[in-house]
N, C-alpha and C positions, 0 to 999 in steps of 0.2 A: 216207474219203469213202464207195468203195465196198458198205465193212459198212454206213455209211446210207442204200443204196437200198435195200439191204436189206432194211433194219426199216422202209422206206414201201413195200416191194412192189415198186416199180417198177424193177429192179434192171438188168431192156432198156433202161429209156428214159435212162439216167443220161447216153446221153453226147448225145444227142440235147435233153437239158437243157441240157447246156453250153452247147451249141452258140446255142442259142438264147439262154442270159445271157448272153457273149459277145458275138454281135448288137447283143442290146438297149444293152448299155456300148459300144457303139461309135455305135449312134446314140442314143444321151446325148450320147455327144467332136459331135455332129454337128451334134448340136441346139442346138451356140452359137453356129453359124452359120447352121442355119437350122430356127428355132421345129419348122416343123410335123413338124420327123423323131423330134423330142426326146419331142415328146409323142405318137409313139405307141409311139417308146418304153417309152415312159413306159407306157402304156396297154398295151401286151406285158408288161413288165415286172408291171406292178399285176394282172395274167391270172392273171398264173405265181403272183404269190405267194397269189389268194386259191385257186388249184386247191391250193398249199403247203397257205394252211390249213386246208380241209377233208380230204386229206392227215391232218395232225397231230391232228386232234379226229377222225377215223374209227380212227387206231392208238393214240384215247385215248392221245397222249402230255401233259404237265401245261400246266398256263397256262403257266408259267415254258418249259419248251419250246418253249412255243405265238408266245408277245412278238418274235421279231423278226421273226417274216414276218408276224403279222399286224401292224409296225412299220410294215416294209417295203411292204406293200399301204398304209399311209396316203399315208407317204411317196409311192410313185408313182402314186395315186391326186394328191393336191396338184397335185406334176410336170402330169401329164396335166390335170390342169383348172387350175392355175395361167398353162402353159406358162413358158418361157424369158425 
């Protein structure tokens, strides 16, 4: 994982990204009882996946390497809009 963040040129943000992803995961779970929390967490993850997609395009990753970020972007937009 460290090597991937070096490749993305975001090595100094690795811990921050990990903590934000962990908190968003907890927020998605909390969304089962508090829908607004799940929607907020999904919106945060969608924003992270948008940035991830942009970074992958900037470092000239292939489409196959970029598809997972695009998939999770679409999934989190759906969760944010459709709710829980």
